[in-house]
C-alpha positions in Angstrom: 13.7 -24.4 -19.0 11.2 -27.4 -17.0 10.5 -29.8 -19.8 9.3 -32.6 -16.9 4.9 -31.6 -17.8 2.7 -34.0 -16.1 -0.8 -34.7 -17.1 0.1 -31.4 -20.0 -0.5 -32.0 -23.5 1.5 -30.0 -26.4 -1.7 -28.0 -27.4 -2.5 -27.3 -24.0 1.1 -24.9 -23.8 -0.8 -21.7 -25.1 -3.6 -22.1 -22.3 -3.7 -18.8 -20.2 -2.6 -19.3 -17.0 -3.1 -17.2 -13.9 -2.5 -16.0 -9.6 -5.2 -13.3 -8.8 -2.5 -11.9 -6.0 -3.3 -9.0 -3.4 -1.1 -5.8 -4.2 1.7 -6.7 -1.1 1.8 -10.0 -2.4 3.0 -8.5 -6.5 5.3 -5.8 -4.7 7.0 -9.0 -3.4 7.7 -10.8 -6.7 8.8 -7.3 -8.6 10.8 -6.1 -5.1 12.7 -10.1 -4.6 12.1 -10.3 -8.7 10.7 -14.2 -7.5 7.8 -16.4 -7.5 7.4 -17.6 -4.6 6.6 -21.8 -3.9 4.8 -23.2 -0.5 6.0 -25.9 1.5 2.8 -28.7 0.8 2.8 -28.5 4.5 0.9 -25.2 5.1 -1.5 -25.3 2.7 -4.4 -25.4 2.5 -5.2 -28.5 1.3 -5.0 -31.1 4.4 -4.7 -33.5 2.2 -1.4 -32.6 -0.1 1.1 -34.9 -0.6 -0.9 -37.7 1.4 -1.2 -41.1 0.2 -4.9 -42.3 0.1 -6.3 -44.0 2.6 -7.0 -47.8 0.5 -3.4 -47.0 -1.3 -1.1 -46.7 1.8 -2.9 -49.8 3.9 -1.8 -51.6 0.2 1.3 -50.4 0.8 1.9 -51.4 4.6 0.5 -54.7 3.4 3.1 -55.6 0.9 5.7 -54.6 3.6 4.9 -56.3 6.7 7.0 -59.3 4.8 10.1 -57.7 5.3 8.8 -57.7 9.5 10.2 -61.2 8.7 13.9 -60.6 8.7 14.4 -57.8 10.6 12.9 -58.8 14.2 14.5 -55.6 16.3 12.1 -53.3 17.3 12.5 -50.6 16.2 13.5 -51.9 13.2 9.3 -52.8 12.9 8.6 -49.9 14.1 10.5 -48.4 10.9 8.4 -50.4 8.5 4.8 -50.4 10.0 5.6 -46.3 9.9 7.3 -46.0 6.4 4.2 -44.2 4.6 3.6 -41.9 6.8 7.0 -40.3 7.0 7.3 -40.8 3.2 3.7 -38.6 4.1 5.9 -36.2 6.7 9.4 -36.0 4.5 7.3 -35.7 1.0 5.4 -31.8 2.5 8.3 -30.7 3.6 10.7 -31.5 1.0 8.8 -30.0 -1.9 7.2 -27.0 -2.4 4.8 -25.6 -5.4 3.8 -22.3 -7.8 0.7 -22.2 -8.4 -1.8 -21.6 -11.1 -5.3 -21.5 -12.8 -6.7 -22.7 -16.0 -8.8 -20.0 -17.6 -9.4 -18.1 -20.9 -11.2 -15.5 -18.5 -11.1 -14.8 -14.2 -13.4 -16.4 -11.7 -15.2 -14.4 -10.1 -14.7 -16.8 -7.5 -10.4 -16.9 -6.8 -11.0 -12.9 -6.4 -12.9 -13.3 -3.6 -10.7 -15.9 -2.0 -6.8 -14.8 -2.5 -7.3 -11.1 -3.0 -11.4 -10.1 -1.6 -10.5 -6.6 -2.0 -10.9 -4.3 -5.4 -6.9 -2.9 -4.2 -5.5 -6.2 -6.0 -4.7 -8.0 -9.1 -3.5 -11.1 -11.0 -1.1 -11.2 -13.6 -1.4 -13.9 -16.8 0.9 -16.4 -18.5 1.0 -19.8 -20.3 1.7 -23.1 -19.2 4.3 -21.9 -22.2 5.7 -19.3 -19.9 6.3 -21.3 -16.8 8.1 -24.0 -18.1 10.3 -21.0 -19.9 10.8 -18.3 -17.3 11.1 -19.1 -14.0 14.5 -20.6 -12.8 13.7 -23.4 -11.0 16.3 -26.9 -11.7 16.0 -27.9 -14.2 16.4 -31.5 -14.1 13.6 -33.3 -14.3 13.9 -36.2 -11.0 13.5 -32.4 -9.0 10.9 -29.8 -10.6 8.0 -30.8 -13.0 4.8 -28.3 -14.5 2.0 -29.9 -14.0 -1.8 -29.8 -14.3 -3.5 -31.0 -10.6 -5.4 -34.3 -11.0 -9.0 -33.6 -8.5 -10.1 -37.6 -7.1 -12.4 -38.8 -4.9 -8.9 -39.9 -1.9 -11.1 -42.4 -0.2 -11.3 -44.7 -3.2 -8.2 -43.7 -5.7 -5.5 -45.6 -6.3 -2.3 -45.6 -7.0 0.8 -48.2 -8.3 3.6 -49.4 -5.4 5.7 -47.0 -7.3 3.8 -44.0 -8.0 2.4 -43.8 -4.0 6.7 -43.6 -2.8 7.1 -40.4 -4.9 6.1 -36.9 -3.4 6.0 -35.6 -6.2 3.0 -37.5 -7.7 1.0 -37.4 -4.8 1.8 -33.6 -5.1 -0.7 -33.3 -7.3 -3.4 -34.9 -6.2 -6.0 -32.6 -4.9 -9.5 -33.3 -3.3 -12.4 -32.8 -5.9 -13.8 -30.1 -3.2 -10.4 -28.2 -4.7 -12.0 -29.3 -8.7 -13.2 -25.3 -9.2 -9.0 -24.2 -9.5 -8.4 -25.6 -12.5 -5.1 -25.8 -11.0 -1.8 -26.0 -12.6 1.2 -25.9 -10.3 5.5 -26.1 -10.5 6.7 -28.6 -7.8 10.0 -28.7 -6.9 12.5 -29.1 -4.0 12.5 -27.1 -1.5 16.7 -26.7 -2.6 18.4 -23.0 -2.5 19.9 -22.3 -5.6 22.6 -19.6 -7.0 18.9 -18.9 -8.9 16.7 -18.3 -5.3 16.4 -14.9 -3.2 16.3 -15.5 1.0 13.9 -14.1 2.7 15.4 -11.0 2.6 15.9 -11.2 -0.2 19.3 -11.1 -1.0 20.1 -13.9 -3.5 21.9 -17.4 -2.2 25.6 -17.1 -2.6 27.7 -20.8 -4.4 28.1 -21.4 -1.1 25.4 -21.1 0.2 23.5 -24.0 -2.0 26.7 -26.5 -0.9 26.1 -29.4 1.5 23.5 -29.7 4.1 23.2 -25.5 3.9 21.0 -25.2 0.9 18.3 -27.6 2.7 15.5 -24.6 3.5 13.8 -25.9 6.6 13.9 -23.3 8.8 11.2 -21.1 6.5 7.5 -21.8 4.9 8.8 -21.8 1.9 11.2 -20.3 -1.0 11.6 -17.8 -3.8 13.0 -18.8 -6.8 14.1 -16.5 -9.2 12.2 -15.5 -12.9 12.9 -14.3 -16.5 9.2 -11.6 -14.8 9.2 -9.8 -18.2 8.5 -13.5 -20.2 5.9 -14.7 -18.0 4.6 -11.8 -17.8 1.5 -12.1 -20.3 -1.0 -9.5 -18.4 -2.2 -7.7 -15.8 -5.8 -7.7 -14.6 -7.0 -5.0 -12.0 -9.5 -6.9 -9.5 -12.9 -5.9 -9.9 -14.2 -2.3 -8.8 -10.1 -0.9 -8.9 -10.3 2.6 -7.8 -8.8 4.7 -10.2 -5.8 6.2 -8.2 -5.3 1.5 -7.2 -5.0 1.5 -11.4 -2.9 4.6 -12.2 -0.3 3.4 -9.5 -0.7 -0.2 -10.7 0.5 1.0 -14.0 2.6 3.3 -13.6 5.1 0.6 -11.2 4.4 -1.9 -14.0 6.5 1.4 -16.2 8.7 1.5 -14.2 9.7 -2.1 -13.8 9.9 -1.8 -17.1 7.3 -4.9 -17.2 5.8 -4.2 -20.7 2.8 -6.2 -20.4 0.0 -4.2 -20.1 -2.9 -3.5 -17.7 -6.8 -4.1 -17.8 -9.7 -3.7 -15.6 -11.6 -7.1 -14.9 -14.0 -7.7 -17.6 -16.5 -8.8 -14.4 -17.2 -5.5 -12.8 -20.7 -3.5 -13.5 -22.3 -1.7 -15.5 
């Protein structure tokens, strides 16, 4: 269970969250029985996990006195480059799985993340996300939170928060505010609940020491209880009848127990 909830009041735990999927990604979800978590450095927003410029300048100024202590050129460079190296490491070491908060489906999100009538969305709740995704339960490693949308040029963070990659992972630019995103943030480490890119669960030996690092892959498949996680399935607008029947049969064979319905955005 994910106990570290950020920017989520108790009254929001049973609100609906959406994951819009192409059919290929839906098949991947069921085949791997796992959720895909992407590294921050491959996501669309170039500011993912970065420091707001003003905060970065404040951090650099705070570190300047150390240059008087460590005179060697290599230490001087490390002190000057610390903010950039911290951001680079965080964007490589953190992975996220994203959902979109809302009681109704969004035409804009269908267009952006599916783009075809042969797709679907799975609905869940924040509570279900916290209970049925098998990330590291340690609150210092994993968290579930609502993204805060900020003006990066003017946003200020405390020195402590700035140094925490997980805090920066819950910031996005205001141009993404329409998404109302909820995301799970965790470390890009292999654990026995994770699945390899080939769809095979990692063994305990593969999750020890340096072998647990997942640097070679663009993300991580994290195991989940799909039956507990998925509340319902909504077909993309104008989904053809054959596609509806196929999805219903897949859900039946997979024993998900989730209802399948057509989109409320369909014409006529």
